[in-house]
All heavy atoms as a GROMACS GRO file, in nm:
protein
  491
    1MET      N    1  -0.075   0.058  -0.186
    1MET     CA    2  -0.166  -0.045  -0.231
    1MET      C    3  -0.241  -0.103  -0.110
    1MET      O    4  -0.181  -0.131  -0.009
    1MET     CB    5  -0.089  -0.157  -0.300
    1MET     CG    6  -0.016  -0.116  -0.426
    1MET     SD    7  -0.123  -0.081  -0.563
    1MET     CE    8  -0.164  -0.243  -0.616
    2PRO      N    9  -0.372  -0.123  -0.127
    2PRO     CA   10  -0.446  -0.184  -0.017
    2PRO      C   11  -0.413  -0.332  -0.005
    2PRO      O   12  -0.372  -0.396  -0.101
    2PRO     CB   13  -0.592  -0.165  -0.058
    2PRO     CG   14  -0.588  -0.150  -0.206
    2PRO     CD   15  -0.457  -0.086  -0.238
    3ASP      N   16  -0.429  -0.385   0.116
    3ASP     CA   17  -0.403  -0.527   0.137
    3ASP      C   18  -0.503  -0.614   0.063
    3ASP      O   19  -0.467  -0.717   0.009
    3ASP     CB   20  -0.408  -0.561   0.287
    3ASP     CG   21  -0.291  -0.501   0.362
    3ASP    OD1   22  -0.186  -0.477   0.298
    3ASP    OD2   23  -0.305  -0.477   0.483
    4LEU      N   24  -0.630  -0.573   0.061
    4LEU     CA   25  -0.734  -0.650  -0.004
    4LEU      C   26  -0.813  -0.560  -0.098
    4LEU      O   27  -0.830  -0.441  -0.073
    4LEU     CB   28  -0.831  -0.709   0.099
    4LEU     CG   29  -0.771  -0.810   0.197
    4LEU    CD1   30  -0.874  -0.847   0.302
    4LEU    CD2   31  -0.723  -0.933   0.123
    5SER      N   32  -0.863  -0.618  -0.203
    5SER     CA   33  -0.945  -0.545  -0.298
    5SER      C   34  -1.079  -0.509  -0.235
    5SER      O   35  -1.131  -0.582  -0.151
    5SER     CB   36  -0.969  -0.632  -0.422
    5SER     OG   37  -1.063  -0.572  -0.506
    6THR      N   38  -1.134  -0.396  -0.276
    6THR     CA   39  -1.266  -0.357  -0.227
    6THR      C   40  -1.376  -0.398  -0.323
    6THR      O   41  -1.491  -0.365  -0.302
    6THR     CB   42  -1.272  -0.204  -0.204
    6THR    OG1   43  -1.243  -0.139  -0.328
    6THR    CG2   44  -1.174  -0.160  -0.098
    7ILE      N   45  -1.339  -0.469  -0.431
    7ILE     CA   46  -1.440  -0.517  -0.526
    7ILE      C   47  -1.525  -0.621  -0.455
    7ILE      O   48  -1.474  -0.716  -0.399
    7ILE     CB   49  -1.374  -0.577  -0.652
    7ILE    CG1   50  -1.297  -0.468  -0.726
    7ILE    CG2   51  -1.478  -0.642  -0.742
    7ILE    CD1   52  -1.217  -0.520  -0.843
    8PRO      N   53  -1.658  -0.601  -0.454
    8PRO     CA   54  -1.743  -0.699  -0.386
    8PRO      C   55  -1.733  -0.836  -0.453
    8PRO      O   56  -1.721  -0.846  -0.575
    8PRO     CB   57  -1.883  -0.642  -0.402
    8PRO     CG   58  -1.874  -0.525  -0.491
    8PRO     CD   59  -1.731  -0.495  -0.518
    9SER      N   60  -1.734  -0.939  -0.372
    9SER     CA   61  -1.727  -1.074  -0.428
    9SER      C   62  -1.855  -1.150  -0.393
    9SER      O   63  -1.927  -1.114  -0.301
    9SER     CB   64  -1.606  -1.149  -0.372
    9SER     OG   65  -1.618  -1.164  -0.234
   10ASP      N   66  -1.880  -1.254  -0.469
   10ASP     CA   67  -2.000  -1.332  -0.444
   10ASP      C   68  -1.969  -1.461  -0.367
   10ASP      O   69  -2.057  -1.540  -0.343
   10ASP     CB   70  -2.072  -1.365  -0.575
   10ASP     CG   71  -1.986  -1.443  -0.671
   10ASP    OD1   72  -1.864  -1.450  -0.648
   10ASP    OD2   73  -2.039  -1.494  -0.770
   11ARG      N   74  -1.845  -1.480  -0.330
   11ARG     CA   75  -1.807  -1.597  -0.251
   11ARG      C   76  -1.680  -1.565  -0.172
   11ARG      O   77  -1.605  -1.477  -0.210
   11ARG     CB   78  -1.785  -1.719  -0.341
   11ARG     CG   79  -1.681  -1.703  -0.448
   11ARG     CD   80  -1.674  -1.825  -0.539
   11ARG     NE   81  -1.795  -1.842  -0.615
   11ARG     CZ   82  -1.812  -1.801  -0.739
   11ARG    NH1   83  -1.715  -1.742  -0.802
   11ARG    NH2   84  -1.927  -1.820  -0.801
   12PRO      N   85  -1.657  -1.634  -0.062
   12PRO     CA   86  -1.538  -1.605   0.019
   12PRO      C   87  -1.409  -1.645  -0.054
   12PRO      O   88  -1.410  -1.729  -0.145
   12PRO     CB   89  -1.559  -1.689   0.144
   12PRO     CG   90  -1.658  -1.793   0.107
   12PRO     CD   91  -1.741  -1.738  -0.005
   13ARG      N   92  -1.301  -1.585  -0.012
   13ARG     CA   93  -1.171  -1.621  -0.069
   13ARG      C   94  -1.136  -1.765  -0.031
   13ARG      O   95  -1.163  -1.808   0.080
   13ARG     CB   96  -1.062  -1.529  -0.012
   13ARG     CG   97  -1.071  -1.389  -0.060
   13ARG     CD   98  -0.964  -1.307   0.010
   13ARG     NE   99  -0.963  -1.174  -0.044
   13ARG     CZ  100  -0.879  -1.132  -0.138
   13ARG    NH1  101  -0.788  -1.213  -0.185
   13ARG    NH2  102  -0.887  -1.010  -0.184
   14PRO      N  103  -1.072  -1.838  -0.124
   14PRO     CA  104  -1.032  -1.974  -0.089
   14PRO      C  105  -0.917  -1.971   0.012
   14PRO      O  106  -0.842  -1.873   0.020
   14PRO     CB  107  -0.984  -2.032  -0.223
   14PRO     CG  108  -0.949  -1.913  -0.306
   14PRO     CD  109  -1.038  -1.802  -0.261
   15ALA      N  110  -0.905  -2.078   0.088
   15ALA     CA  111  -0.798  -2.086   0.188
   15ALA      C  112  -0.661  -2.088   0.120
   15ALA      O  113  -0.564  -2.037   0.175
   15ALA     CB  114  -0.817  -2.212   0.273
   16GLU      N  115  -0.656  -2.146   0.002
   16GLU     CA  116  -0.530  -2.154  -0.072
   16GLU      C  117  -0.550  -2.092  -0.210
   16GLU      O  118  -0.642  -2.129  -0.283
   16GLU     CB  119  -0.492  -2.302  -0.087
   16GLU     CG  120  -0.344  -2.326  -0.098
   16GLU     CD  121  -0.313  -2.473  -0.093
   16GLU    OE1  122  -0.335  -2.534   0.014
   16GLU    OE2  123  -0.269  -2.526  -0.196
   17LEU      N  124  -0.466  -1.996  -0.247
   17LEU     CA  125  -0.477  -1.931  -0.376
   17LEU      C  126  -0.434  -2.025  -0.488
   17LEU      O  127  -0.348  -2.110  -0.471
   17LEU     CB  128  -0.391  -1.804  -0.380
   17LEU     CG  129  -0.432  -1.692  -0.286
   17LEU    CD1  130  -0.336  -1.575  -0.298
   17LEU    CD2  131  -0.573  -1.647  -0.316
   18SER      N  132  -0.494  -2.007  -0.606
   18SER     CA  133  -0.457  -2.086  -0.722
   18SER      C  134  -0.467  -1.998  -0.846
   18SER      O  135  -0.511  -1.884  -0.840
   18SER     CB  136  -0.548  -2.208  -0.736
   18SER     OG  137  -0.675  -2.168  -0.783
   19THR      N  138  -0.430  -2.053  -0.959
   19THR     CA  139  -0.439  -1.981  -1.085
   19THR      C  140  -0.558  -2.029  -1.168
   19THR      O  141  -0.567  -1.998  -1.286
   19THR     CB  142  -0.309  -1.997  -1.167
   19THR    OG1  143  -0.286  -2.136  -1.189
   19THR    CG2  144  -0.192  -1.936  -1.094
   20ASP      N  145  -0.647  -2.106  -1.104
   20ASP     CA  146  -0.766  -2.153  -1.175
   20ASP      C  147  -0.853  -2.034  -1.214
   20ASP      O  148  -0.871  -1.940  -1.138
   20ASP     CB  149  -0.847  -2.248  -1.087
   20ASP     CG  150  -0.774  -2.377  -1.058
   20ASP    OD1  151  -0.676  -2.406  -1.130
   20ASP    OD2  152  -0.813  -2.448  -0.964
   21GLY      N  153  -0.907  -2.040  -1.333
   21GLY     CA  154  -0.993  -1.932  -1.380
   21GLY      C  155  -1.128  -1.986  -1.424
   21GLY      O  156  -1.158  -2.103  -1.409
   22ALA      N  157  -1.208  -1.897  -1.478
   22ALA     CA  158  -1.340  -1.936  -1.525
   22ALA      C  159  -1.383  -1.840  -1.634
   22ALA      O  160  -1.321  -1.737  -1.655
   22ALA     CB  161  -1.440  -1.933  -1.410
   23ARG      N  162  -1.488  -1.876  -1.704
   23ARG     CA  163  -1.549  -1.790  -1.804
   23ARG      C  164  -1.686  -1.750  -1.756
   23ARG      O  165  -1.759  -1.831  -1.699
   23ARG     CB  166  -1.566  -1.863  -1.938
   23ARG     CG  167  -1.438  -1.878  -2.011
   23ARG     CD  168  -1.467  -1.936  -2.146
   23ARG     NE  169  -1.342  -1.949  -2.218
   23ARG     CZ  170  -1.331  -1.961  -2.346
   23ARG    NH1  171  -1.440  -1.968  -2.420
   23ARG    NH2  172  -1.215  -1.971  -2.404
   24ILE      N  173  -1.719  -1.626  -1.780
   24ILE     CA  174  -1.852  -1.577  -1.748
   24ILE      C  175  -1.911  -1.521  -1.876
   24ILE      O  176  -1.858  -1.424  -1.931
   24ILE     CB  177  -1.847  -1.470  -1.638
   24ILE    CG1  178  -1.786  -1.526  -1.511
   24ILE    CG2  179  -1.986  -1.413  -1.612
   24ILE    CD1  180  -1.761  -1.424  -1.404
   25ALA      N  181  -2.015  -1.583  -1.924
   25ALA     CA  182  -2.079  -1.537  -2.048
   25ALA      C  183  -2.176  -1.424  -2.015
   25ALA      O  184  -2.246  -1.427  -1.915
   25ALA     CB  185  -2.154  -1.652  -2.114
   26PHE      N  186  -2.177  -1.323  -2.099
   26PHE     CA  187  -2.271  -1.213  -2.084
   26PHE      C  188  -2.299  -1.154  -2.221
   26PHE      O  189  -2.225  -1.176  -2.316
   26PHE     CB  190  -2.220  -1.105  -1.988
   26PHE     CG  191  -2.097  -1.034  -2.038
   26PHE    CD1  192  -2.107  -0.913  -2.104
   26PHE    CD2  193  -1.971  -1.087  -2.018
   26PHE    CE1  194  -1.995  -0.846  -2.150
   26PHE    CE2  195  -1.857  -1.022  -2.063
   26PHE     CZ  196  -1.870  -0.901  -2.130
   27ARG      N  197  -2.408  -1.081  -2.232
   27ARG     CA  198  -2.446  -1.018  -2.358
   27ARG      C  199  -2.459  -0.868  -2.338
   27ARG      O  200  -2.508  -0.823  -2.236
   27ARG     CB  201  -2.579  -1.073  -2.408
   27ARG     CG  202  -2.573  -1.214  -2.456
   27ARG     CD  203  -2.708  -1.252  -2.516
   27ARG     NE  204  -2.706  -1.385  -2.567
   27ARG     CZ  205  -2.670  -1.418  -2.691
   27ARG    NH1  206  -2.633  -1.326  -2.775
   27ARG    NH2  207  -2.670  -1.543  -2.730
   28LEU      N  208  -2.416  -0.796  -2.439
   28LEU     CA  209  -2.440  -0.652  -2.443
   28LEU      C  210  -2.554  -0.628  -2.540
   28LEU      O  211  -2.564  -0.697  -2.641
   28LEU     CB  212  -2.314  -0.578  -2.493
   28LEU     CG  213  -2.188  -0.595  -2.409
   28LEU    CD1  214  -2.071  -0.526  -2.477
   28LEU    CD2  215  -2.210  -0.538  -2.270
   29ASP      N  216  -2.638  -0.530  -2.511
   29ASP     CA  217  -2.748  -0.507  -2.604
   29ASP      C  218  -2.694  -0.451  -2.736
   29ASP      O  219  -2.580  -0.410  -2.746
   29ASP     CB  220  -2.858  -0.419  -2.543
   29ASP     CG  221  -2.814  -0.277  -2.515
   29ASP    OD1  222  -2.733  -0.222  -2.592
   29ASP    OD2  223  -2.863  -0.220  -2.417
   30ALA      N  224  -2.776  -0.453  -2.838
   30ALA     CA  225  -2.733  -0.418  -2.974
   30ALA      C  226  -2.678  -0.276  -2.983
   30ALA      O  227  -2.581  -0.251  -3.054
   30ALA     CB  228  -2.849  -0.437  -3.071
   31ASP      N  229  -2.738  -0.182  -2.911
   31ASP     CA  230  -2.691  -0.043  -2.915
   31ASP      C  231  -2.550  -0.030  -2.857
   31ASP      O  232  -2.465   0.039  -2.913
   31ASP     CB  233  -2.786   0.049  -2.839
   31ASP     CG  234  -2.920   0.064  -2.908
   31ASP    OD1  235  -2.927   0.039  -3.030
   31ASP    OD2  236  -3.017   0.100  -2.839
   32VAL      N  237  -2.526  -0.096  -2.745
   32VAL     CA  238  -2.393  -0.089  -2.682
   32VAL      C  239  -2.290  -0.158  -2.772
   32VAL      O  240  -2.180  -0.107  -2.793
   32VAL     CB  241  -2.395  -0.152  -2.541
   32VAL    CG1  242  -2.255  -0.160  -2.483
   32VAL    CG2  243  -2.487  -0.075  -2.450
   33THR      N  244  -2.326  -0.274  -2.825
   33THR     CA  245  -2.236  -0.346  -2.914
   33THR      C  246  -2.199  -0.261  -3.035
   33THR      O  247  -2.081  -0.251  -3.072
   33THR     CB  248  -2.300  -0.478  -2.961
   33THR    OG1  249  -2.330  -0.558  -2.846
   33THR    CG2  250  -2.208  -0.556  -3.052
   34SER      N  251  -2.296  -0.197  -3.093
   34SER     CA  252  -2.272  -0.111  -3.209
   34SER      C  253  -2.181   0.006  -3.172
   34SER      O  254  -2.088   0.040  -3.246
   34SER     CB  255  -2.406  -0.060  -3.263
   34SER     OG  256  -2.386   0.026  -3.371
   35ALA      N  257  -2.206   0.067  -3.058
   35ALA     CA  258  -2.123   0.181  -3.014
   35ALA      C  259  -1.980   0.138  -2.988
   35ALA      O  260  -1.885   0.208  -3.025
   35ALA     CB  261  -2.184   0.244  -2.890
   36VAL      N  262  -1.962   0.022  -2.925
   36VAL     CA  263  -1.826  -0.028  -2.899
   36VAL      C  264  -1.755  -0.055  -3.030
   36VAL      O  265  -1.638  -0.017  -3.047
   36VAL     CB  266  -1.831  -0.155  -2.811
   36VAL    CG1  267  -1.695  -0.225  -2.807
   36VAL    CG2  268  -1.877  -0.121  -2.670
   37ARG      N  269  -1.822  -0.116  -3.125
   37ARG     CA  270  -1.760  -0.144  -3.255
   37ARG      C  271  -1.723  -0.015  -3.330
   37ARG      O  272  -1.616  -0.005  -3.388
   37ARG     CB  273  -1.851  -0.231  -3.340
   37ARG     CG  274  -1.855  -0.374  -3.291
   37ARG     CD  275  -1.941  -0.460  -3.380
   37ARG     NE  276  -1.935  -0.598  -3.334
   37ARG     CZ  277  -2.032  -0.684  -3.350
   37ARG    NH1  278  -2.143  -0.651  -3.412
   37ARG    NH2  279  -2.020  -0.807  -3.305
   38ARG      N  280  -1.814   0.083  -3.328
   38ARG     CA  281  -1.784   0.212  -3.394
   38ARG      C  282  -1.664   0.279  -3.329
   38ARG      O  283  -1.576   0.330  -3.397
   38ARG     CB  284  -1.906   0.305  -3.386
   38ARG     CG  285  -2.010   0.279  -3.492
   38ARG     CD  286  -2.111   0.394  -3.504
   38ARG     NE  287  -2.160   0.443  -3.377
   38ARG     CZ  288  -2.264   0.393  -3.310
   38ARG    NH1  289  -2.331   0.291  -3.360
   38ARG    NH2  290  -2.303   0.446  -3.196
   39PHE      N  291  -1.662   0.279  -3.196
   39PHE     CA  292  -1.550   0.341  -3.125
   39PHE      C  293  -1.420   0.269  -3.157
   39PHE      O  294  -1.317   0.332  -3.181
   39PHE     CB  295  -1.576   0.340  -2.974
   39PHE     CG  296  -1.473   0.416  -2.896
   39PHE    CD1  297  -1.486   0.553  -2.878
   39PHE    CD2  298  -1.364   0.352  -2.842
   39PHE    CE1  299  -1.391   0.624  -2.808
   39PHE    CE2  300  -1.267   0.421  -2.773
   39PHE     CZ  301  -1.281   0.558  -2.754
   40ALA      N  302  -1.424   0.137  -3.159
   40ALA     CA  303  -1.304   0.058  -3.190
   40ALA      C  304  -1.254   0.089  -3.331
   40ALA      O  305  -1.133   0.106  -3.352
   40ALA     CB  306  -1.333  -0.091  -3.174
   41ARG      N  307  -1.345   0.097  -3.427
   41ARG     CA  308  -1.304   0.131  -3.564
   41ARG      C  309  -1.241   0.269  -3.570
   41ARG      O  310  -1.138   0.290  -3.632
   41ARG     CB  311  -1.424   0.123  -3.659
   41ARG     CG  312  -1.446  -0.013  -3.719
   41ARG     CD  313  -1.540  -0.008  -3.839
   41ARG     NE  314  -1.670   0.050  -3.806
   41ARG     CZ  315  -1.772  -0.016  -3.756
   41ARG    NH1  316  -1.762  -0.146  -3.734
   41ARG    NH2  317  -1.887   0.044  -3.730
   42ALA      N  318  -1.304   0.366  -3.502
   42ALA     CA  319  -1.253   0.503  -3.503
   42ALA      C  320  -1.115   0.511  -3.437
   42ALA      O  321  -1.030   0.589  -3.479
   42ALA     CB  322  -1.350   0.596  -3.433
   43ALA      N  323  -1.093   0.429  -3.336
   43ALA     CA  324  -0.965   0.428  -3.265
   43ALA      C  325  -0.864   0.332  -3.328
   43ALA      O  326  -0.752   0.319  -3.279
   43ALA     CB  327  -0.987   0.390  -3.119
   44ARG      N  328  -0.907   0.264  -3.435
   44ARG     CA  329  -0.823   0.166  -3.504
   44ARG      C  330  -0.770   0.059  -3.408
   44ARG      O  331  -0.651   0.031  -3.402
   44ARG     CB  332  -0.710   0.235  -3.578
   44ARG     CG  333  -0.762   0.329  -3.686
   44ARG     CD  334  -0.654   0.393  -3.762
   44ARG     NE  335  -0.578   0.287  -3.826
   44ARG     CZ  336  -0.490   0.307  -3.922
   44ARG    NH1  337  -0.469   0.428  -3.966
   44ARG    NH2  338  -0.424   0.207  -3.974
   45THR      N  339  -0.863   0.002  -3.334
   45THR     CA  340  -0.830  -0.103  -3.238
   45THR      C  341  -0.943  -0.206  -3.239
   45THR      O  342  -1.029  -0.204  -3.325
   45THR     CB  343  -0.806  -0.043  -3.098
   45THR    OG1  344  -0.751  -0.143  -3.014
   45THR    CG2  345  -0.931   0.015  -3.037
   46THR      N  346  -0.943  -0.295  -3.143
   46THR     CA  347  -1.044  -0.401  -3.137
   46THR      C  348  -1.147  -0.372  -3.028
   46THR      O  349  -1.117  -0.300  -2.931
   46THR     CB  350  -0.978  -0.537  -3.106
   46THR    OG1  351  -0.921  -0.530  -2.975
   46THR    CG2  352  -0.871  -0.572  -3.209
   47PRO      N  353  -1.266  -0.430  -3.041
   47PRO     CA  354  -1.365  -0.416  -2.932
   47PRO      C  355  -1.312  -0.469  -2.798
   47PRO      O  356  -1.340  -0.412  -2.693
   47PRO     CB  357  -1.484  -0.498  -2.981
   47PRO     CG  358  -1.474  -0.491  -3.130
   47PRO     CD  359  -1.326  -0.495  -3.159
   48PHE      N  360  -1.231  -0.573  -2.802
   48PHE     CA  361  -1.171  -0.626  -2.679
   48PHE      C  362  -1.089  -0.518  -2.609
   48PHE      O  363  -1.098  -0.500  -2.487
   48PHE     CB  364  -1.083  -0.748  -2.710
   48PHE     CG  365  -1.008  -0.798  -2.590
   48PHE    CD1  366  -1.070  -0.880  -2.497
   48PHE    CD2  367  -0.876  -0.764  -2.570
   48PHE    CE1  368  -1.001  -0.926  -2.385
   48PHE    CE2  369  -0.806  -0.809  -2.459
   48PHE     CZ  370  -0.869  -0.890  -2.366
   49THR      N  371  -1.009  -0.445  -2.686
   49THR     CA  372  -0.926  -0.340  -2.629
   49THR      C  373  -1.011  -0.228  -2.571
   49THR      O  374  -0.982  -0.176  -2.463
   49THR     CB  375  -0.830  -0.284  -2.736
   49THR    OG1  376  -0.752  -0.391  -2.788
   49THR    CG2  377  -0.739  -0.177  -2.678
   50VAL      N  378  -1.119  -0.193  -2.639
   50VAL     CA  379  -1.210  -0.089  -2.589
   50VAL      C  380  -1.270  -0.132  -2.455
   50VAL      O  381  -1.272  -0.055  -2.359
   50VAL     CB  382  -1.320  -0.058  -2.692
   50VAL    CG1  383  -1.428   0.031  -2.632
   50VAL    CG2  384  -1.260   0.004  -2.817
   51LEU      N  385  -1.320  -0.254  -2.448
   51LEU     CA  386  -1.382  -0.302  -2.324
   51LEU      C  387  -1.280  -0.316  -2.213
   51LEU      O  388  -1.309  -0.286  -2.096
   51LEU     CB  389  -1.455  -0.433  -2.349
   51LEU     CG  390  -1.576  -0.422  -2.443
   51LEU    CD1  391  -1.631  -0.559  -2.475
   51LEU    CD2  392  -1.682  -0.332  -2.383
   52THR      N  393  -1.159  -0.360  -2.246
   52THR     CA  394  -1.053  -0.370  -2.145
   52THR      C  395  -1.018  -0.232  -2.092
   52THR      O  396  -1.003  -0.212  -1.970
   52THR     CB  397  -0.928  -0.438  -2.205
   52THR    OG1  398  -0.965  -0.569  -2.251
   52THR    CG2  399  -0.818  -0.450  -2.102
   53ALA      N  400  -1.004  -0.134  -2.182
   53ALA     CA  401  -0.973   0.002  -2.139
   53ALA      C  402  -1.084   0.059  -2.053
   53ALA      O  403  -1.058   0.136  -1.959
   53ALA     CB  404  -0.950   0.090  -2.262
   54ALA      N  405  -1.208   0.023  -2.080
   54ALA     CA  406  -1.320   0.071  -1.998
   54ALA      C  407  -1.319   0.007  -1.860
   54ALA      O  408  -1.365   0.068  -1.762
   54ALA     CB  409  -1.452   0.040  -2.068
   55ALA      N  410  -1.266  -0.113  -1.848
   55ALA     CA  411  -1.263  -0.182  -1.718
   55ALA      C  412  -1.153  -0.129  -1.627
   55ALA      O  413  -1.165  -0.137  -1.504
   55ALA     CB  414  -1.243  -0.332  -1.739
   56VAL      N  415  -1.048  -0.072  -1.684
   56VAL     CA  416  -0.934  -0.026  -1.604
   56VAL      C  417  -0.974   0.077  -1.498
   56VAL      O  418  -0.938   0.061  -1.381
   56VAL     CB  419  -0.820   0.024  -1.694
   56VAL    CG1  420  -0.713   0.098  -1.615
   56VAL    CG2  421  -0.760  -0.091  -1.771
   57PRO      N  422  -1.048   0.184  -1.531
   57PRO     CA  423  -1.085   0.279  -1.427
   57PRO      C  424  -1.172   0.217  -1.316
   57PRO      O  425  -1.158   0.253  -1.199
   57PRO     CB  426  -1.164   0.388  -1.500
   57PRO     CG  427  -1.132   0.370  -1.644
   57PRO     CD  428  -1.094   0.227  -1.662
   58LEU      N  429  -1.258   0.124  -1.353
   58LEU     CA  430  -1.341   0.057  -1.254
   58LEU      C  431  -1.254  -0.023  -1.156
   58LEU      O  432  -1.269  -0.013  -1.034
   58LEU     CB  433  -1.442  -0.036  -1.322
   58LEU     CG  434  -1.527  -0.119  -1.228
   58LEU    CD1  435  -1.624  -0.030  -1.149
   58LEU    CD2  436  -1.603  -0.223  -1.306
   59LEU      N  437  -1.161  -0.099  -1.210
   59LEU     CA  438  -1.072  -0.178  -1.123
   59LEU      C  439  -0.984  -0.087  -1.039
   59LEU      O  440  -0.958  -0.113  -0.922
   59LEU     CB  441  -0.988  -0.273  -1.209
   59LEU     CG  442  -1.066  -0.384  -1.277
   59LEU    CD1  443  -0.975  -0.461  -1.371
   59LEU    CD2  444  -1.129  -0.476  -1.174
   60HIS      N  445  -0.937   0.022  -1.099
   60HIS     CA  446  -0.854   0.116  -1.025
   60HIS      C  447  -0.932   0.178  -0.908
   60HIS      O  448  -0.880   0.188  -0.797
   60HIS     CB  449  -0.804   0.226  -1.117
   60HIS     CG  450  -0.722   0.331  -1.046
   60HIS    ND1  451  -0.594   0.308  -1.005
   60HIS    CD2  452  -0.754   0.456  -1.007
   60HIS    CE1  453  -0.549   0.416  -0.944
   60HIS    NE2  454  -0.644   0.508  -0.945
   61ARG      N  455  -1.055   0.214  -0.934
   61ARG     CA  456  -1.139   0.275  -0.831
   61ARG      C  457  -1.158   0.182  -0.712
   61ARG      O  458  -1.155   0.223  -0.596
   61ARG     CB  459  -1.275   0.312  -0.889
   61ARG     CG  460  -1.369   0.370  -0.788
   61ARG     CD  461  -1.499   0.405  -0.852
   61ARG     NE  462  -1.592   0.454  -0.752
   61ARG     CZ  463  -1.720   0.456  -0.766
   61ARG    NH1  464  -1.776   0.414  -0.877
   61ARG    NH2  465  -1.797   0.501  -0.671
   62HIS      N  466  -1.178   0.055  -0.738
   62HIS     CA  467  -1.201  -0.041  -0.630
   62HIS      C  468  -1.073  -0.099  -0.572
   62HIS      O  469  -1.076  -0.167  -0.472
   62HIS     CB  470  -1.292  -0.154  -0.679
   62HIS     CG  471  -1.432  -0.111  -0.700
   62HIS    ND1  472  -1.519  -0.089  -0.596
   62HIS    CD2  473  -1.500  -0.081  -0.812
   62HIS    CE1  474  -1.636  -0.050  -0.643
   62HIS    NE2  475  -1.627  -0.043  -0.774
   63GLY      N  476  -0.962  -0.073  -0.637
   63GLY     CA  477  -0.836  -0.131  -0.591
   63GLY      C  478  -0.747  -0.036  -0.516
   63GLY      O  479  -0.641  -0.071  -0.470
   64THR      N  480  -0.790   0.090  -0.500
   64THR     CA  481  -0.709   0.186  -0.427
   64THR      C  482  -0.782   0.233  -0.304
   64THR      O  483  -0.904   0.234  -0.298
   64THR     CB  484  -0.674   0.309  -0.516
   64THR    OG1  485  -0.796   0.369  -0.558
   64THR    CG2  486  -0.593   0.269  -0.636
   65ALA      N  487  -0.706   0.272  -0.208
   65ALA     CA  488  -0.766   0.316  -0.080
   65ALA      C  489  -0.803   0.461  -0.083
   65ALA      O  490  -0.759   0.540  -0.157
   65ALA     CB  491  -0.670   0.289   0.036
   0.00000   0.00000   0.00000
């Protein structure tokens, strides 16, 4: 495991770590939303699960050396 993530950040790390979080609102265009919903129905799961599964390879790519 690398000591630090290689995911680019938009601000420096805080001096003291915390568990504070935030929400970031974003929109997917209608075509992507429709495709995610169709895929979720076909897989008998939720759109949240589909998007989470799609994020895993991205995080893995930036989190390994």
